[in-house]
N, C-alpha and C positions, 0 to 999 in steps of 0.2 A: 107710721104708715109704711107698709111694705112696698118694695119696688113692684111696678106693674108688670105682670107676665105678658111678654110679647112673643112667646112661642120659642124662645131660645132654650137650648138644652142646659141642664144643670152643669155647673163647673166646679172643679176642685181648686184648692188654693194654689196649686202648681200651674194651672192653666193660665195663659196670657189673657188679660182682659181685652187688649188691643194688639193685633199682630199685622204688621205691614211687610209685604214681600215684593221686592223689585218694583216699587211704585215709581211711575214716571208720568210726567205731564208735558206735552209739547203743544205750543201755540202757533197758529198762523201758517201761511204757505211756506215761509222760510224755515219752518221747523225749529223755532226757538224753544229750547228745552228748559223749562223752569224747575223741574224736579227730575232727577235721573237715578233710577234704580235704587231707591231708598228702601232699606229693610231695617225694622226695629221691632221690639217686643216690649210691651208694658205689662208689668205684673200687678196682680190684685193687691190693693192696699198701699201702693207706693205713690209718692209724688215724683213725677217724671218731668224733668225740664227739657224743653226743646228750644235750642239757642241758634241764632244766626244773625248776621248783619242784615240791614235793609236790602231787599232784593235777593236774599239767599235762598228763598223758596219756602219759608215758614208758613206764610199765609196761604199759599197755594196748597201745601200739604194739609193744613188744617181744614181748608174748604173741601178737600177730597175726603177727609175723615168724616166730615159732617154730611157728606152726600150732596153738597151744593154744586160741585162740578165733578165730572167723571174723569178718571185717569186715562191716559193714553195706553198704558199697560201696567201690569202688576195687579196685586190683590190687597184687599183690606178685610180683615176679619174682626168682628166685635163679638165678644162673649162666645167664641167658638163658631160663629156663623158668618158667612160671607155678607158684606155690607150690601143692603138693597137700596139703590139710589132712588130718591123720591119717597122712601119709606123710612124716615128716621126712627131709630130704636128708642123705645120708651124708657130704656135703661140708661140713656145718654142725656146729659145736660150740658149746655155750652154758653159761654159769654164771648162773643166776637164783636169787635168794633164798638164796644161799650153798650150794646143793646139798643133797641129802638123802643121809645116810649111816647105816650100821648102827653104833651107838655101841659095841657090844661086839666089833666086828671091828677089826683094825688098818687103818691107812690103806692099806697095800699090798693087804691082802685086799679092802678095799672096791673099790679100782680093778680088782682081778682079777674080782670079781663083776660090776662094770659092764661090763668088757670082754667077758665071756662073754655077757651079755645082748644085746650088740651084734654078736655073732658074731665077736669079735676074740680074738686070742691075747694072752699076757702080755708079748710082746717089748718093748713100749715103756714098761712101767711103771717099771722102775728108772731109765731115763733121764729120765722125766717127774718123778719124785720129786726127782732132782737139779736139774732145770730150775726147779722151783718152790721149791727150798730146803727140802725135807722129807726129804732122804736119810738124816738121822740119826733121823727119827721115823717112818719107814715101818712099823716093827714095833710101834709103840705103838698101843693101842686109841684109837679116835677119841673116846671119852667123856672122855679126858684131854687132848684138844686144846683149845687156846685158840681164840677166835673167828677170829683171824688165821690160825692153822694150818688151820682148816676152810676158810677162803677159798682158801688155797693149794691144798688138796686139791681144791677145787671147780674151780680152773683146770686142774689136772692131769686131772680127769675130763673137762673140756671138750675137752681135746686128745687124748684116747685114740684117736680114729679118724683122727688126723692131718688135721683139717679144713682147708679152704681159707679159710673164713669163720668167725670166732670172735666170738660175741656175749657180752659181759661186762657184767653188771648189778651195779654197785657192787663191783668186785673188791677194792678197798682197804679195804672195811668191816672195822673191828676191828683193823687193822694199826697198829703203832706207827710212829714216824718212820722207823726203819731199814727196817721192813717195807714201808712205802709207797714208799720209794726203790727197794727191790728189785723191787716190783711194777711200778713205772714202767719199770725197765730190762727186766724180763721182757716187758712189753707191746711196748716198742719193738723188742726182739729178735724177737718173733713176726713183725713186719712186715719189719724190715731184714735179719734173718739167715735166717729161715725162709720168707719170702715170703708170709706169710699176710695176710689182711685182717681188721682188728679193728673191730668196732662196739661202742663203749664208752659206757655210761651211768654217770655218777658225779656226786656232789654236791661232790666235792673239786675246786673249780675251779682251784686252783693246780696240781694234778696234771694236770688236763685241758689246761691251758695249756702244760705242758711236754711232754706225750706225744702230743697229737693233731695231725694235719695239717689237717683241716677240722672244722668244728663246725656243728651245727644246733641252734637254740634253739626249743623248743616252749613255748607259753604258753596255758593254757586250751584245750588241744586243737588249737591252730592253730600251724603252723610260721611263725615270724615272722622268722627270719634264718638264712641258711646262707652260710658263707664260710670262708676260711682263718682260722687264728688271727691271723695278721698283719693280715689285712683287717679283722677285727672290732676289733682293738686300735687300729688307726690311722685308722679312718674319722673319728672325732672325738677331739680332744685337749683337754686342759685345760692352759693355759699359766699359769705362775707369773710375775707381773710385779711387780717392785719399782721404783717410780717416784714422782716427786713433781711437782706435787701429785696425790695419789692420787685424790681425788674428781674432779678435772678429767680424769684418765686414764679413769676409769670413764665419765664423761659423753661422752668422745670416741669410746668404743667401744660403748656400750650399745645404740645404735640398731641395730647390726648383729650383735653377739655378746653372749650372756648373760654378765654380769659380776657378781662378788660380791667385796666387800672382806672379806678375812679377816686380821685383825691389821694388819700393816703392808704387806700385799701385796694384789694384785688377781688373782683367779682368773678366767681368760677361757676360755670354751668355744668352740672353733672347730676347723675342719678344719686338718690340717697345712699344706695349700696356702695357707691364709689368713695364715700368719705374716708374709710380707713386707708385705702390705697393712696388717696391724695395726701394724707398726712405722712404716710411712709415715704412718698416721693419727696416731700419737702424736707423731711429729716435727713434723707440720704444726700440731699443737695446742700446740707449745712445751713438751712434757712432757719432763722430765729422766728418762732411763731408766738405771737402775743394773743391772738384770738382767732377762732375759726368757728363760725356759727352759720347754720342754715337760715336762709331767708324764706319764710313760708309764703309761697305765691298766693295771691288772691285769684279768684276765678276769672276776674277780668284779665289779669296778666296771663293766665293759662290760655284763655280764649284767644287773646291776641297772638300768642305764640303758636297755637295750634292752627289758626287760620292764616298764618303767615303775614299778619299785619302789625306785628310787634314793632318793627323798625319805624313804620309810618307813624305810630302813636307814641314813640319814645320821647 
């Protein structure tokens, strides 16, 4: 089934599917700003992660993207066209808050009802149930579904209209380890097999690290970092140094790089490109080096460092 034509202009592979410019949202008479001048661009065919702590502005941003609330300022463009509030694009699918379903209807019947409300037929439903791993539960009433099964059904609902852009808000919520792995594979397949673009918000940073191509980090309503996963992980490294005398090694490096003695080793924070100079500095100081190895940061460690909460979580 081809995407439904909603009047948007044809796009090339270089055009952003989603483009946000100086997007802001202010609430109340006191002018509480939930989102402040956020700008980002999502490319066709990528899985784009949108990260932030609770209250950082993720949900507000996503609701503006879906046209559920209007921004105070700034612009949103979908498929090269300005977003029309109250007129959701037929090329966009979404899963927010787990989706809303009729508990006394089966999963398949729920999808059928949703399809009809969108002017669609039932042709895709059976394939979607297989795609999200619910082929054996499609006839069961949703009231008997686990939280994870409801999440899977929500993803199926987001894909009913065969959208080009899929916005998923915490799609792995409630899933067990096996379910999380299956969701990861499903998200990657949406991009790699089906050619869709995925905008993913999740608090499971290990999953984001494995599934996303690029990441944006929002903190207190401000976009503070946007990069590839590799770029975020490699900008700063922590090197594990075993040497003697250890205090002399720390003194030789501390003026340039933050150092901490942990047990019988020295932890050195530096960029990857600094490694040769660190070793030269140690040799010049007559330090005996037994091992010097980079510690590959996880996305969680990088996220805490970038948002300034690393000390609080140490």
